[in-house]
N, C-alpha and C positions, 0 to 999 in steps of 0.2 A: 514548607516543603520547597526545595529548589528544583526548578525544571530546567532542563537543557534541551535545546532543539537540535535535531539532526535532520537536515534536508537532503533528500535524494531524489533524483529524477533521471529519466532515460530519454532516448530519442522519442520522437512523436510516434504514437500508436496510429497505424493506418486503419482505424476502425471507427465506427460510429460512436460519437461522444455519448449518445443516449445509452448504448449498450455498456459502455465503460462506466457510466454514472450508476447504472444498476448494480454492477459489481462493487463499485466504490462505496455506495450507500450500504451495502451488505457488510463491509469490513470497517467502515469509518468509526473511530473512537474505541476500537477493540485493541487488546494487546497484540503485538506482532505475531506471536506464536499462534494465537487463535485465528488471526487473519490468514496466516499461511495454511492452517488446517482447513479453514473454510474454502480456500481456493483449491486445495488438494482434492476435495470432494465435490467441487462444483462441476457441472456438466457443460458449462459455457466454454466456447473455444478460447476466449481471451483469458480465462482464468489461469492457464498454464504460464502465460507470459507475466501476468501480474504476480503469481506465486514466485516465479524466478526473480522478479524485481524486488519483492519483499524480502526474500532470502538474502539477496545481495546487499540491500540496504541494512539489514540486520547485521551482516558480517562487517560492513564498513563502520557502522556505529560501534560495534564491539571493538574493532581495531582502534577506534578513537578513544576507547576507555569508558564508554557508556555501559551501563548495566542493561543487558538484554531483557531482564525481567520487568524493566520500567518503560520499555518502548511501546508507544501507542501509535496507531495509524491515524493520520489526519489527511483529509482529502481536500485538495485545492480545486476550486471550480473557476475557470476563467469566465469572464462576463458573457462570452458568446456561447457558452455551453450550459444554457439554462434548460431545465427539464420542461 
């Protein structure tokens, strides 16, 4: 199976990395549609912005010709953001 990577990032979130890590752990490794659905029903304040970022990343990947059904969420953790 051939994998293609699409990397998307936004400006820095001005929130605690611990709070963002909890949401990231919730969606890491899941298909992007499932991750968007998880953020839609999450009660956390940051979930709206993460949902918007995921939707934009999905749109950009689709414009690049990638199959939206094969997109998975991967979470990057900088070395300073350890739980």
